[in-house]
TIRO-2110 file (N, C-alpha, C; in Angstrom, 1 decimal):
// TIRO-2110
49.1, -22.2, -33.5, N, 1, A
49.0, -23.4, -34.3, CA, 1, A
50.4, -23.7, -34.8, C, 1, A
50.8, -25.0, -34.8, N, 2, A
52.1, -25.4, -35.2, CA, 2, A
52.1, -25.7, -36.7, C, 2, A
53.0, -25.0, -37.4, N, 3, A
53.1, -25.2, -38.8, CA, 3, A
54.4, -25.9, -39.2, C, 3, A
54.4, -26.8, -40.1, N, 4, A
55.6, -27.5, -40.5, CA, 4, A
55.8, -27.2, -42.0, C, 4, A
57.1, -26.7, -42.3, N, 5, A
57.4, -26.4, -43.6, CA, 5, A
58.3, -27.5, -44.2, C, 5, A
57.7, -28.2, -45.1, N, 6, A
58.5, -29.3, -45.8, CA, 6, A
58.3, -29.1, -47.3, C, 6, A
59.4, -28.7, -48.0, N, 7, A
59.3, -28.3, -49.4, CA, 7, A
59.4, -29.6, -50.2, C, 7, A
58.5, -29.6, -51.3, N, 8, A
58.5, -30.7, -52.2, CA, 8, A
59.9, -30.8, -52.9, C, 8, A
60.5, -29.7, -53.1, N, 9, A
61.8, -29.7, -53.8, CA, 9, A
62.8, -30.6, -53.0, C, 9, A
62.8, -30.5, -51.7, N, 10, A
63.7, -31.3, -50.9, CA, 10, A
63.4, -32.8, -51.1, C, 10, A
62.1, -33.1, -51.1, N, 11, A
61.7, -34.5, -51.3, CA, 11, A
62.2, -35.0, -52.6, C, 11, A
61.9, -34.3, -53.7, N, 12, A
62.3, -34.7, -55.0, CA, 12, A
63.8, -34.8, -55.2, C, 12, A
64.6, -33.9, -54.5, N, 13, A
66.0, -34.0, -54.6, CA, 13, A
66.6, -35.2, -53.9, C, 13, A
66.0, -35.6, -52.7, N, 14, A
66.5, -36.8, -52.0, CA, 14, A
66.1, -38.0, -52.8, C, 14, A
65.0, -38.1, -53.5, N, 15, A
64.6, -39.2, -54.3, CA, 15, A
65.6, -39.3, -55.5, C, 15, A
65.9, -38.2, -56.1, N, 16, A
66.8, -38.2, -57.3, CA, 16, A
68.1, -38.7, -56.9, C, 16, A
68.7, -38.2, -55.8, N, 17, A
70.0, -38.6, -55.4, CA, 17, A
70.0, -40.1, -55.0, C, 17, A
69.0, -40.6, -54.4, N, 18, A
69.0, -42.0, -54.1, CA, 18, A
68.9, -42.9, -55.3, C, 18, A
68.1, -42.4, -56.3, N, 19, A
68.0, -43.1, -57.6, CA, 19, A
69.3, -43.1, -58.3, C, 19, A
70.0, -42.0, -58.3, N, 20, A
71.3, -41.9, -59.0, CA, 20, A
72.3, -42.9, -58.4, C, 20, A
72.3, -43.0, -57.0, N, 21, A
73.2, -43.9, -56.4, CA, 21, A
72.8, -45.3, -56.7, C, 21, A
71.6, -45.6, -56.7, N, 22, A
71.2, -47.0, -57.0, CA, 22, A
71.5, -47.4, -58.4, C, 22, A
71.3, -46.5, -59.3, N, 23, A
71.6, -46.8, -60.7, CA, 23, A
73.1, -47.0, -60.9, C, 23, A
73.9, -46.1, -60.4, N, 24, A
75.3, -46.3, -60.5, CA, 24, A
75.8, -47.6, -59.8, C, 24, A
75.2, -47.9, -58.7, N, 25, A
75.5, -49.1, -58.0, CA, 25, A
75.2, -50.3, -58.8, C, 25, A
74.1, -50.4, -59.5, N, 26, A
73.8, -51.6, -60.2, CA, 26, A
74.5, -51.8, -61.5, C, 26, A
75.0, -50.7, -62.1, N, 27, A
75.7, -50.8, -63.5, CA, 27, A
77.2, -50.7, -63.5, C, 27, A
77.8, -49.8, -62.7, N, 28, A
79.2, -49.5, -62.9, CA, 28, A
80.1, -50.0, -61.8, C, 28, A
79.7, -49.9, -60.6, N, 29, A
80.7, -50.0, -59.5, CA, 29, A
81.1, -51.5, -59.2, C, 29, A
82.3, -51.6, -58.6, N, 30, A
82.8, -52.9, -58.1, CA, 30, A
82.1, -53.2, -56.7, C, 30, A
82.5, -54.3, -56.2, N, 31, A
81.8, -54.8, -54.9, CA, 31, A
82.1, -53.8, -53.8, C, 31, A
83.4, -53.4, -53.6, N, 32, A
83.7, -52.6, -52.4, CA, 32, A
83.0, -51.2, -52.6, C, 32, A
83.1, -50.6, -53.8, N, 33, A
82.5, -49.3, -53.9, CA, 33, A
81.0, -49.5, -53.9, C, 33, A
80.4, -50.5, -54.4, N, 34, A
79.0, -50.7, -54.4, CA, 34, A
78.4, -50.8, -53.0, C, 34, A
79.2, -51.4, -52.1, N, 35, A
78.8, -51.5, -50.7, CA, 35, A
78.7, -50.2, -50.1, C, 35, A
79.7, -49.3, -50.4, N, 36, A
79.7, -48.0, -49.9, CA, 36, A
78.6, -47.2, -50.4, C, 36, A
78.3, -47.3, -51.7, N, 37, A
77.2, -46.5, -52.3, CA, 37, A
75.9, -47.0, -51.8, C, 37, A
75.8, -48.3, -51.6, N, 38, A
74.5, -48.9, -51.1, CA, 38, A
74.3, -48.4, -49.7, C, 38, A
75.3, -48.3, -48.9, N, 39, A
75.2, -47.7, -47.5, CA, 39, A
74.7, -46.2, -47.6, C, 39, A
75.3, -45.5, -48.5, N, 40, A
74.9, -44.1, -48.6, CA, 40, A
73.5, -43.9, -49.1, C, 40, A
73.1, -44.7, -50.1, N, 41, A
71.7, -44.6, -50.6, CA, 41, A
70.7, -45.1, -49.5, C, 41, A
71.1, -46.1, -48.7, N, 42, A
70.2, -46.5, -47.7, CA, 42, A
70.1, -45.4, -46.6, C, 42, A
71.2, -44.7, -46.3, N, 43, A
71.1, -43.6, -45.4, CA, 43, A
70.3, -42.5, -45.9, C, 43, A
70.4, -42.2, -47.2, N, 44, A
69.5, -41.2, -47.8, CA, 44, A
68.0, -41.6, -47.7, C, 44, A
67.7, -42.8, -48.0, N, 45, A
66.4, -43.3, -47.9, CA, 45, A
65.8, -43.2, -46.5, C, 45, A
66.7, -43.6, -45.5, N, 46, A
66.2, -43.6, -44.1, CA, 46, A
66.0, -42.1, -43.7, C, 46, A
66.9, -41.2, -44.2, N, 47, A
66.7, -39.8, -43.9, CA, 47, A
65.4, -39.3, -44.5, C, 47, A
65.1, -39.7, -45.7, N, 48, A
63.8, -39.3, -46.3, CA, 48, A
62.6, -39.8, -45.5, C, 48, A
62.6, -41.1, -45.1, N, 49, A
61.5, -41.6, -44.4, CA, 49, A
61.4, -40.9, -43.0, C, 49, A
62.5, -40.6, -42.4, N, 50, A
62.4, -40.0, -41.1, CA, 50, A
61.9, -38.5, -41.2, C, 50, A
62.2, -37.8, -42.3, N, 51, A
61.7, -36.5, -42.5, CA, 51, A
60.2, -36.5, -42.7, C, 51, A
59.7, -37.5, -43.5, N, 52, A
58.3, -37.7, -43.7, CA, 52, A
57.6, -38.0, -42.5, C, 52, A
58.2, -38.9, -41.7, N, 53, A
57.5, -39.3, -40.4, CA, 53, A
57.5, -38.1, -39.4, C, 53, A
58.5, -37.3, -39.4, N, 54, A
58.5, -36.1, -38.5, CA, 54, A
57.5, -35.1, -39.0, C, 54, A
57.3, -35.0, -40.3, N, 55, A
56.3, -34.1, -40.8, CA, 55, A
54.9, -34.5, -40.5, C, 55, A
54.6, -35.8, -40.6, N, 56, A
53.3, -36.3, -40.3, CA, 56, A
53.0, -36.2, -38.8, C, 56, A
54.1, -36.5, -37.9, N, 57, A
53.9, -36.4, -36.5, CA, 57, A
53.7, -35.0, -36.0, C, 57, A
54.4, -34.0, -36.7, N, 58, A
54.2, -32.6, -36.3, CA, 58, A
52.8, -32.2, -36.7, C, 58, A
52.3, -32.7, -37.9, N, 59, A
50.9, -32.3, -38.2, CA, 59, A
49.9, -32.8, -37.3, C, 59, A
50.1, -34.0, -36.8, N, 60, A
49.2, -34.6, -35.8, CA, 60, A
49.2, -33.7, -34.5, C, 60, A
50.4, -33.3, -34.1, N, 61, A
50.6, -32.5, -32.9, CA, 61, A
49.9, -31.1, -33.1, C, 61, A
50.0, -30.6, -34.3, N, 62, A
49.4, -29.3, -34.6, CA, 62, A
47.9, -29.5, -34.6, C, 62, A
47.3, -30.6, -35.1, N, 63, A
45.9, -30.8, -35.0, CA, 63, A
45.4, -30.9, -33.6, C, 63, A
46.2, -31.6, -32.8, N, 64, A
45.8, -31.7, -31.4, CA, 64, A
45.8, -30.4, -30.7, C, 64, A
46.9, -29.6, -31.0, N, 65, A
47.0, -28.3, -30.4, CA, 65, A
45.8, -27.4, -30.8, C, 65, A
45.4, -27.5, -32.1, N, 66, A
44.4, -26.6, -32.6, CA, 66, A
43.0, -27.0, -32.0, C, 66, A
42.8, -28.3, -31.6, N, 67, A
41.6, -28.7, -31.0, CA, 67, A
41.5, -28.4, -29.5, C, 67, A
42.6, -28.1, -28.9, N, 68, A
42.5, -27.8, -27.5, CA, 68, A
42.0, -26.4, -27.3, C, 68, A
41.2, -26.2, -26.2, N, 69, A
40.7, -24.9, -25.8, CA, 69, A
41.5, -24.5, -24.6, C, 69, A
42.0, -23.3, -24.7, N, 70, A
42.8, -22.7, -23.6, CA, 70, A
42.1, -21.6, -23.0, C, 70, A
41.8, -21.6, -21.7, N, 71, A
41.1, -20.5, -21.1, CA, 71, A
42.1, -19.7, -20.3, C, 71, A
41.7, -18.6, -19.8, N, 72, A
42.6, -17.7, -19.0, CA, 72, A
42.9, -18.3, -17.7, C, 72, A
42.1, -19.3, -17.2, N, 73, A
42.4, -20.0, -16.0, CA, 73, A
43.6, -21.0, -16.1, C, 73, A
44.0, -21.3, -17.3, N, 74, A
45.0, -22.2, -17.5, CA, 74, A
46.4, -21.6, -17.2, C, 74, A
46.5, -20.3, -17.2, N, 75, A
47.7, -19.6, -17.0, CA, 75, A
47.9, -19.2, -15.5, C, 75, A
49.1, -19.3, -15.0, N, 76, A
49.4, -18.9, -13.7, CA, 76, A
50.0, -17.5, -13.7, C, 76, A
49.5, -16.7, -12.7, N, 77, A
50.1, -15.3, -12.7, CA, 77, A
51.4, -15.2, -11.9, C, 77, A
END
């Protein structure tokens, strides 16, 4: 069975970092810096979404693998 280990701490950390970048972007920074910070925060958000998508996709693969029956005739000697 395929197991995927995705810690909630990583999810909360990525959300926290993205929020910090967005807050500093909206209050403090100038236009050039804000564009850089916005690009970084968008990259973090895209990374977060891709990790969640990979986690869900791997769970679906694990369910498919669990539902398959493998007999001894499926293996070649």
